[in-house]
C-alpha angles and dihedrals in degrees: 000000000000091000091050091050090049091052091048091051091049090049091051091049091050091051091048091048093050090049092050091046089051096052102027106061136128092269093056093044090051091049092051096046094047095047114131090230092074090058091044091051096047096044093046089046091051092050095048096041091053105037097034110023101024091193102129099266092118092079091057094045093048092048090050090050089052090050091053088046089056091048089055090048095048094046093048095244088120102041116206090230089065092060105103123230092246090058092047090051091049090052091048092052091051091047090050092050092049096044094045091050091053092048099045098036110017094162101033098048114115103238093193092055090047091056089050088057091048093050090046095056091040090056090049090056091045092053091050091048089053092049090056096054100073143321112302099239136190097287091053093049093045091048090053090053091048094050092047092048092049091051092051092048091047092054092044092053092045092052101040104031108023098050096246110132091190095047108229091330129091096228134044091228090061091054089046090053092057097043094046094047096043096048097074091048092050088050090051092052092048093050097047104038110094101189130086095264091069085083090063086068092062095074088043090056091047091050089049092052091047091052092050095049094045092055089061089211104164095191090053094048093044092045093050093044093048092048095049093049093046095047091046090053091049102043110024115080135205125356092337088070094060092040091055094045094047092046091052091047090051090054091050091048091052090051091051095045095047092040089221110189087359090285093143092046092052093053093043088054090051093052094047095046098035095119089052096039110135093231091059089056091049092050092051092048093049092049089052089052091050091053088059093057123123120226090263092050091049090053102038105016130216100293132255101313145102126307106212111222131167129215111210121199112165107303093341119100121187121189121223132182103218137036098241093238120090098210096056089041093055091044092053098042101038105021128225093307096052092040091052092049096050098040091042090051092050091047093051091046093051092046093051090047091054093045095050093042091055093050095053118099099183111097095218094048094046093048091050092054093047092049092048091050089053089050093049095048092045090052091049094051099038102038090038089061103036113033136035111270092235097045119108090247088065103030099047096052087046090055092061093040097047094041093052094045095050091046095054095038095053099041115097089235126020104257098181100052098060098094095117092058095039095050091056094055 
């Protein structure tokens, strides 16, 4: 009896082993690890952990997305031939900036900022890898709107009900970055969704506007206003162009006249104190430092590091680590060569975005390009004047902006901007 039971157990084990061998093989493991849902999970997790929670989880999520990117590369699910030239050039520019920093300032280079740059370009590649897997259909678009809405609501609750004036961030400018950059995307979702739940995005947009105005961030408000007016002038045709521009100017005028959220007071203070404005002092100090450059420093810069600047107000002196203007910062840190690469890349990206946006005839696609151009220009103006270019508060937003732009610009057909058609099906 014992021998019979032992044989039966061995038979069961053999059957179980054969079953496991059938279903658990290299092909299935490869299929699981290269699934698009890993990239979706890690990228959504990075977005929410940074823009809503701001508790450091973004580094882990971005690193996981890079790991899954490498898995797709090594298994051939993301063929190298599918990597567009613009993405290769972006990777080359980042590699140049990192290598040059190590060579010209091996001991002074800010390692933490350099890792932010690495994670940024890794996330850009991961977003493009995700865009190549399959069409981004309704569930993906709806999920993006849900994650964005949850992040806005989270910040609104934190600021208005949990006694945190900066939301979950440590600085009002960081909250202004999120609210200014998310507002055009919320507008895009509202305009293109055709079902009833589009109206849920209206209170989200109002909360977003309230957050932006309450921060009182003049660079964010100016950057968003400038971007909207410029993009309206470029993309909207006929009388609708002037109607949109005039309507937006009327809204700005009402805000200034009513002094809602002290917007008018903040800008009046800027005009009165412009000669003493701290940014003007930083710019002058940085220019003086540039004039002391050697030939090598003019060409290659001082490496990715701090730029010590001092704000003087009477007898008070406050130290800062960057000049609050991205162009002088890039010129000082990366020299003429690095500055030309980065600014040239941004210029080419913006030009291609405008050209493709003007050629599109589909309403959803065209609106997506205009909103993303507003986001990109707002990031350039606001982050370029308020945070160091290599800080995470500049690099991580850039990762999502640059990744999305390269993905939609290099695909044969815009796969993101098809919400209007998808929502009707």
